[in-house]
C-alpha positions as a printed Julia matrix, in Angstrom:
425×3 Matrix{Float64}:
  15.31  -34.05  -74.75
  17.81  -33.87  -72.31
  18.9   -37.36  -71.41
  19.72  -35.6   -67.45
  15.96  -34.2   -67.49
  13.6   -35.3   -64.89
  10.98  -35.5   -67.78
  13.21  -37.75  -69.77
  13.63  -40.08  -66.55
  10.13  -39.97  -65.73
   9.05  -41.07  -69.07
  11.8   -43.99  -69.05
  11.13  -45.05  -65.63
   7.17  -44.43  -65.09
   7.03  -46.77  -68.27
   9.54  -49.56  -66.84
   7.49  -49.54  -63.56
   4.18  -50.76  -65.15
   4.95  -54.54  -64.76
   4.89  -54.04  -61.07
   1.67  -55.27  -59.52
   0.18  -53.24  -56.36
  -3.66  -52.66  -56.72
  -4.57  -52.81  -53.14
  -5.38  -50.78  -50.2
  -2.65  -49.35  -47.91
  -3.54  -51.58  -45.12
  -1.33  -48.55  -42.87
  -2.81  -46.72  -40.14
   0.04  -43.67  -39.65
  -1.78  -40.61  -38.93
  -0.67  -37.05  -39.58
   1.93  -35.53  -37.48
   2.39  -31.84  -36.62
   4.77  -30.2   -39.45
   4.39  -33.22  -41.5
   2.51  -33.65  -44.84
   0.18  -36.68  -45.92
  -1.19  -39.32  -43.84
  -2.41  -42.86  -44.28
  -5.08  -42.97  -41.21
  -8.19  -41.14  -42.56
  -8.95  -42.62  -46.07
  -5.9   -44.82  -46.9
  -4.9   -45.16  -50.38
  -7.43  -44.24  -53.34
  -6.92  -46.4   -56.47
  -7.99  -45.96  -59.9
  -7.14  -48.91  -62.03
  -6.55  -49.57  -65.64
  -8.01  -51.79  -67.67
  -5.72  -54.39  -67.56
  -5.86  -54.12  -63.54
  -2.67  -51.9   -63.0
  -2.68  -49.56  -60.16
  -2.19  -46.09  -61.06
  -3.17  -44.12  -57.57
   0.7   -44.36  -56.77
   3.79  -42.64  -58.11
   5.05  -45.88  -59.59
   8.36  -45.32  -60.81
  11.86  -47.31  -60.73
  14.83  -46.16  -59.22
  16.74  -47.21  -62.56
  15.94  -49.56  -65.08
  19.82  -50.67  -65.53
  20.02  -54.38  -64.44
  22.68  -56.89  -63.97
  20.22  -59.74  -64.17
  19.28  -61.12  -67.62
  15.94  -62.61  -66.74
  14.39  -63.7   -70.18
  10.87  -62.74  -69.72
  11.53  -59.0   -68.13
  11.54  -55.74  -70.18
  14.49  -54.48  -68.26
  17.02  -57.67  -69.04
  20.61  -56.41  -69.46
  20.76  -57.5   -72.86
  17.7   -55.71  -74.14
  18.68  -52.73  -76.4
  16.47  -49.99  -74.41
  16.57  -46.56  -73.35
  18.38  -46.39  -69.63
  17.97  -44.13  -67.18
  18.58  -43.82  -63.4
  16.89  -41.32  -60.79
  19.03  -39.91  -58.1
  17.35  -39.99  -54.36
  16.76  -36.36  -54.32
  14.83  -36.5   -57.53
  12.71  -39.34  -56.41
  11.94  -37.75  -53.37
  11.19  -34.35  -55.42
   8.81  -35.72  -57.76
   7.05  -37.55  -55.13
   6.33  -34.45  -53.09
   5.66  -32.3   -55.91
   2.97  -34.76  -57.34
   1.78  -34.81  -53.79
   1.25  -31.75  -53.43
  -0.82  -31.3   -56.71
  -2.96  -34.11  -55.87
  -1.82  -36.24  -58.22
  -0.83  -39.31  -56.38
  -1.53  -40.53  -52.74
   1.61  -42.4   -52.19
   4.86  -43.97  -53.68
   5.29  -47.36  -55.09
   9.4   -47.66  -55.79
  11.33  -50.57  -57.45
  14.22  -50.83  -59.12
  16.22  -52.92  -61.17
  19.62  -54.47  -59.49
  22.15  -51.77  -59.97
  25.7   -52.95  -59.73
  24.64  -55.42  -56.83
  21.57  -55.56  -54.21
  23.62  -54.0   -51.3
  24.43  -51.32  -53.54
  20.71  -50.71  -55.04
  19.07  -50.61  -51.52
  21.47  -48.13  -50.22
  20.26  -45.9   -52.6
  16.58  -46.8   -52.21
  17.32  -46.06  -48.33
  18.52  -42.61  -49.14
  15.66  -41.78  -51.58
  13.15  -42.95  -48.58
  15.36  -41.02  -45.93
  15.14  -37.63  -47.79
  11.41  -37.82  -48.3
  10.55  -38.92  -44.63
  13.25  -36.97  -42.87
  13.77  -33.73  -45.39
  10.28  -33.1   -46.85
   8.27  -34.82  -43.94
   6.1   -36.82  -45.87
   4.38  -39.16  -43.92
   2.08  -40.68  -46.53
   1.87  -44.58  -47.86
   5.14  -45.86  -49.42
   5.45  -49.09  -51.15
   9.0   -50.32  -51.69
  10.25  -53.41  -53.4
  13.06  -55.01  -51.32
  16.02  -56.16  -53.52
  16.58  -60.19  -53.54
  19.92  -60.72  -51.81
  20.44  -57.4   -50.05
  21.58  -57.85  -46.26
  19.46  -58.05  -43.25
  21.04  -54.61  -41.89
  19.68  -52.47  -45.02
  16.48  -54.68  -45.3
  15.87  -53.32  -41.71
  16.75  -49.81  -42.5
  14.17  -49.75  -45.38
  11.47  -51.34  -43.61
  11.42  -48.72  -40.97
  10.83  -45.68  -43.57
   8.23  -47.7   -45.85
   4.73  -49.01  -44.96
   4.74  -52.0   -47.23
   7.6   -54.15  -48.47
   7.71  -56.53  -51.5
  10.1   -59.3   -52.31
   8.93  -60.47  -56.02
   9.1   -64.17  -56.42
   7.88  -63.51  -59.96
   8.22  -67.51  -60.86
   6.35  -70.31  -58.96
   8.96  -73.1   -59.14
  12.79  -73.75  -58.93
  12.57  -75.27  -62.39
  11.13  -72.24  -63.92
  13.6   -70.11  -61.94
  16.33  -72.17  -63.33
  15.47  -71.94  -66.76
  14.06  -68.23  -67.12
  15.97  -66.45  -64.34
  19.34  -68.39  -63.57
  21.32  -65.19  -62.04
  18.76  -65.6   -59.21
  18.31  -68.09  -56.44
  15.44  -69.28  -54.4
  17.6   -68.88  -51.25
  18.09  -65.13  -52.18
  14.26  -64.51  -52.76
  13.2   -66.57  -49.62
  15.76  -65.6   -46.92
  14.62  -61.6   -47.22
  10.91  -63.01  -46.78
  11.46  -65.11  -43.75
  13.56  -62.02  -42.13
  10.76  -59.49  -42.98
   8.32  -62.25  -41.54
  10.38  -62.8   -38.39
  10.81  -58.87  -37.7
   7.02  -58.36  -38.0
   6.65  -61.1   -35.59
   8.69  -59.44  -32.92
   7.69  -56.67  -30.75
  10.98  -54.79  -31.24
   9.85  -52.46  -34.1
   6.05  -53.03  -33.51
   3.82  -50.81  -35.84
   7.54  -48.86  -37.0
   8.44  -51.83  -39.44
   6.35  -52.04  -42.44
   3.44  -51.48  -40.61
   1.14  -52.3   -43.78
   3.03  -55.91  -44.17
   4.64  -57.59  -46.63
   3.49  -58.82  -50.47
   5.0   -60.71  -53.24
   4.23  -60.93  -57.08
   4.06  -64.04  -59.32
   4.07  -63.81  -62.67
   1.1   -65.86  -64.52
   2.28  -67.39  -68.0
   5.64  -66.77  -68.29
   6.46  -70.11  -67.42
   4.76  -73.6   -67.73
   3.57  -73.73  -64.18
   0.04  -74.63  -63.18
  -2.39  -72.92  -61.62
  -2.37  -75.79  -58.89
   1.29  -75.08  -58.49
   0.74  -71.17  -58.1
  -2.12  -71.35  -55.96
  -0.37  -73.89  -53.5
   2.49  -71.63  -52.95
   0.32  -68.58  -52.59
  -1.26  -70.85  -49.82
   2.13  -71.49  -48.08
   3.18  -68.14  -48.49
   0.18  -67.19  -46.49
   0.22  -70.23  -43.7
   4.06  -69.75  -43.16
   5.41  -66.26  -43.82
   2.0   -64.25  -42.85
   2.01  -62.12  -46.28
  -0.63  -59.6   -46.59
  -1.1   -60.39  -50.48
  -0.05  -62.36  -53.11
  -0.27  -60.13  -56.67
  -0.6   -61.95  -59.81
   0.56  -60.39  -62.9
  -0.27  -61.85  -66.37
   2.69  -62.25  -68.28
   3.39  -59.78  -71.16
   5.39  -60.94  -73.77
   8.37  -58.53  -74.39
  11.27  -60.57  -75.34
  11.74  -63.87  -77.93
  13.04  -66.74  -76.26
  12.7   -70.4   -77.28
  12.14  -70.66  -73.44
   8.99  -68.42  -73.59
   5.44  -69.29  -74.15
   4.31  -67.58  -77.68
   1.43  -65.54  -76.15
  -0.58  -63.03  -78.49
  -2.22  -61.48  -75.81
  -1.82  -61.57  -71.78
  -3.87  -64.66  -70.01
  -5.44  -61.89  -68.34
  -8.35  -64.08  -67.58
  -6.38  -66.6   -66.08
  -5.04  -63.86  -63.52
  -8.46  -62.84  -62.79
  -9.4   -66.59  -61.53
  -6.22  -66.78  -59.48
  -7.09  -63.64  -57.83
 -10.7   -65.05  -57.43
  -9.3   -68.39  -55.85
  -6.82  -66.18  -53.67
 -10.07  -64.34  -52.16
 -11.59  -67.94  -51.52
  -8.33  -68.9   -49.33
  -8.02  -65.35  -47.61
 -11.42  -64.62  -46.73
 -13.74  -67.6   -47.52
 -11.63  -70.08  -45.4
 -11.07  -72.45  -48.63
  -7.94  -74.58  -48.93
  -5.69  -74.45  -52.06
  -6.08  -78.41  -52.04
 -10.05  -77.89  -52.01
  -9.83  -75.62  -55.42
  -7.45  -77.69  -57.79
  -6.02  -81.11  -57.77
  -3.17  -83.07  -59.33
  -5.7   -84.38  -61.68
  -7.35  -81.04  -62.4
  -4.66  -78.25  -62.29
  -6.32  -75.5   -64.0
  -9.25  -73.08  -63.09
 -11.98  -73.29  -65.63
 -11.96  -69.79  -67.87
 -15.88  -69.72  -68.5
 -16.57  -70.44  -64.47
 -15.3   -69.04  -61.06
 -13.23  -70.88  -58.94
 -16.41  -71.1   -56.29
 -18.79  -72.35  -58.92
 -16.16  -74.94  -60.24
 -15.75  -76.25  -56.64
 -19.28  -76.83  -56.18
 -19.71  -78.34  -59.21
 -17.19  -81.07  -58.16
 -18.74  -81.46  -54.68
 -22.78  -81.74  -55.59
 -22.79  -84.16  -52.73
 -22.7   -80.85  -50.15
 -25.82  -79.35  -51.78
 -28.26  -78.39  -51.99
 -27.78  -76.34  -48.87
 -31.08  -75.46  -46.7
 -30.39  -71.56  -46.44
 -32.37  -71.52  -43.04
 -29.94  -74.09  -41.47
 -26.65  -73.99  -42.57
 -23.78  -72.36  -40.7
 -21.87  -69.08  -41.46
 -18.78  -71.06  -42.93
 -21.38  -73.31  -45.09
 -23.33  -69.91  -46.36
 -19.77  -68.68  -47.79
 -19.47  -71.92  -50.09
 -22.78  -71.6   -51.64
 -21.83  -69.58  -55.16
 -23.59  -66.36  -55.04
 -23.16  -65.41  -51.89
 -20.49  -63.58  -50.04
 -19.29  -62.4   -46.51
 -21.96  -59.24  -46.34
 -24.81  -61.4   -47.72
 -24.06  -64.42  -45.34
 -24.07  -61.93  -42.19
 -27.21  -60.47  -43.25
 -28.98  -64.15  -43.84
 -27.78  -65.0   -40.46
 -29.41  -61.86  -38.79
 -32.36  -61.86  -40.73
 -33.14  -65.77  -40.25
 -33.33  -64.89  -36.25
 -36.38  -63.23  -36.77
 -38.01  -65.26  -39.36
 -37.68  -68.23  -42.02
 -36.47  -67.09  -44.92
 -37.9   -67.25  -48.64
 -36.22  -67.45  -52.01
 -37.97  -63.73  -52.54
 -36.31  -62.53  -49.14
 -32.29  -63.69  -50.6
 -32.46  -61.05  -53.24
 -32.87  -58.11  -50.77
 -29.91  -59.45  -48.78
 -27.39  -59.06  -51.47
 -27.43  -62.82  -52.79
 -26.54  -63.49  -56.36
 -29.68  -65.37  -57.27
 -28.83  -66.59  -60.66
 -25.78  -68.77  -59.25
 -27.2   -69.26  -55.69
 -30.58  -70.75  -56.93
 -29.02  -74.03  -58.41
 -27.2   -74.81  -54.87
 -29.91  -74.01  -52.19
 -33.34  -74.61  -50.91
 -35.71  -72.6   -48.89
 -37.67  -74.1   -46.37
 -37.22  -77.47  -48.48
 -38.07  -75.99  -51.93
 -35.63  -76.17  -54.6
 -35.82  -73.17  -57.28
 -33.4   -73.84  -59.83
 -34.57  -73.63  -63.31
 -33.4   -77.55  -64.23
 -33.19  -80.58  -62.25
 -30.63  -81.01  -59.56
 -27.55  -82.54  -62.22
 -24.13  -81.29  -62.38
 -23.5   -81.04  -66.43
 -26.98  -79.43  -66.38
 -26.54  -76.98  -63.82
 -22.88  -76.42  -65.68
 -24.69  -75.62  -68.78
 -26.91  -73.02  -66.99
 -24.01  -70.97  -65.57
 -22.1   -71.35  -68.63
 -22.12  -67.4   -70.29
 -23.98  -66.96  -73.19
 -21.09  -65.16  -74.51
 -17.98  -66.97  -73.6
 -15.34  -65.47  -70.91
 -12.5   -66.47  -73.04
 -13.07  -64.0   -75.68
 -11.94  -61.38  -73.33
  -8.42  -63.01  -74.25
  -9.0   -61.88  -77.63
  -9.5   -58.52  -77.02
  -6.58  -55.78  -78.16
  -4.38  -55.26  -75.03
  -2.44  -52.28  -74.76
   0.06  -52.02  -71.81
  -0.47  -48.27  -70.17
   2.13  -45.87  -69.25
   1.32  -44.11  -65.96
   1.32  -40.45  -67.5
  -0.47  -39.64  -70.62
   1.7   -36.52  -70.84
   4.01  -35.34  -68.55
   3.95  -32.07  -66.43
   7.09  -29.96  -66.86
   9.55  -29.52  -63.85
  12.38  -26.87  -63.52
  15.62  -28.39  -62.31
  16.25  -25.07  -60.73
  13.25  -24.18  -59.23
  11.99  -27.61  -58.46
   8.25  -26.5   -59.5
   6.27  -28.92  -61.59
């Protein structure tokens, strides 16, 4: 295959992009415009997910996998002997619009290795989006990764062309960054994140600069950082920088190094527990310090974080379902936000009994051990932490999920053909 062909580049750069995570709806609300193609307002971005949690509904590609950095954990590090490729801005715009017209994708997820330097790479990303927005009149969803160390002027230009921007933290501590990615600095990562946050708070670019906000990604398992450190970092990012999402990516062992852990399979279940804890912080009002502590720094792989918290705080249970507040309902394992709202509405009319809760969406196999209904406890065992834990443990340990064969999927099982002359797929 001709190394200059789009098919060749697409095979290399779509595969190289699979380690970036963005499994989330767009969060954008830009409506359709006359003479423009696409919109993000009616249904947003619809996603399909691979078994490893990666989103495949966006055209997820790298501008290039040529990178000046030599991060030990990265498949595209500069010293790796791999196939290298680079799209031109015109090719990125053409691919996106042709795939969109054929209903293959709903939007674009664009990232890149650092080619030459941060600003040079950013200028190529900006040119790609400028062609897509202005020449092809594409009005759909675009998520773009900002290059750490780029200038504020270029970040502003890129932000005005995209819906969401990300600056990947990747490693959750200074020590792990120094060990595994010594060419990167904490300042180069946090400075653009702070700048994006400040611009979003200002009214000058309201609803024009990254309307879907900013996010970041943390790699789970590449370093020896604990869940406690990771979840506290996430809490700080939400509180201080008003991030929309923190994504967690189970480390895939692609390189050999004495500084990297020896993992047979990616820690997918650990990644899942972090996502559950992240949801408790963002939606249920929990604090990271409640979920883990200095003496208990990892989530239980057999029980979800809310159950783990409840078992450590048995003095707050059982809760009387007919009396507790909305915030207290959200802390009961097996009761989510939707079912809590239904419970509040239903009990205005009459007292609720155990049998009523299933109709209201509560997951009774967990909730029954932590509640009473009209003073009656319906758990299948005594109200004891150890006994309840035994009842809640899965019959077949969820840790077996970690032992399943893992395959990192590519975006395409087969590539459609595209003519470089006609621009037709």
